[in-house]
C-alpha angles and dihedrals in degrees: 000000000000114000114240135184137053097312091055092049091049090050093050092047091049090050092051091046091053089053091055091057096055111079123222118239110299097358133108120250113262118249117248117232120245094022120132115254130198116266098019102091099112119087106234099210092050089049091050093049092048090052090050087057100253118150132201092248089059091059095043089053090049090052093053089046091055090052090053090046091051093051089047093051092045093053090047090051087064091060098053128087120281091250093059097034095088093056092045091052091049090049090053091048092049092052087047091059089062094070102072091043094052092043091053091049088052091049091050089052090051097046104040117083120240112259105183120028096198114100120233093220122045114235120231118237 
């Protein structure tokens, strides 16, 4: 009888992963995907945004603004014809999906430690 289900799949996966770690004769071991590596701890996008001069409060304000825009578009969708109402409601929902993304970027900017103090763009006096 062949085992089926989640436990059998996990067992097969663990067996195949253990084979990846053991090198063949004279070869280097393969790197596993999604494993932390030394020297790659800083998030590149957060570092770039920080060097551009963005702050966490900017993204939190943008997040709240997108919620307001979503509500405004949704209210406006109620005033258009029935033919265009579906597109207007979808547009409002699409804008509403920006809020959690922008909020998380702001949280990443507030929790990540600054790596390079030099700004990417020079500020005017």
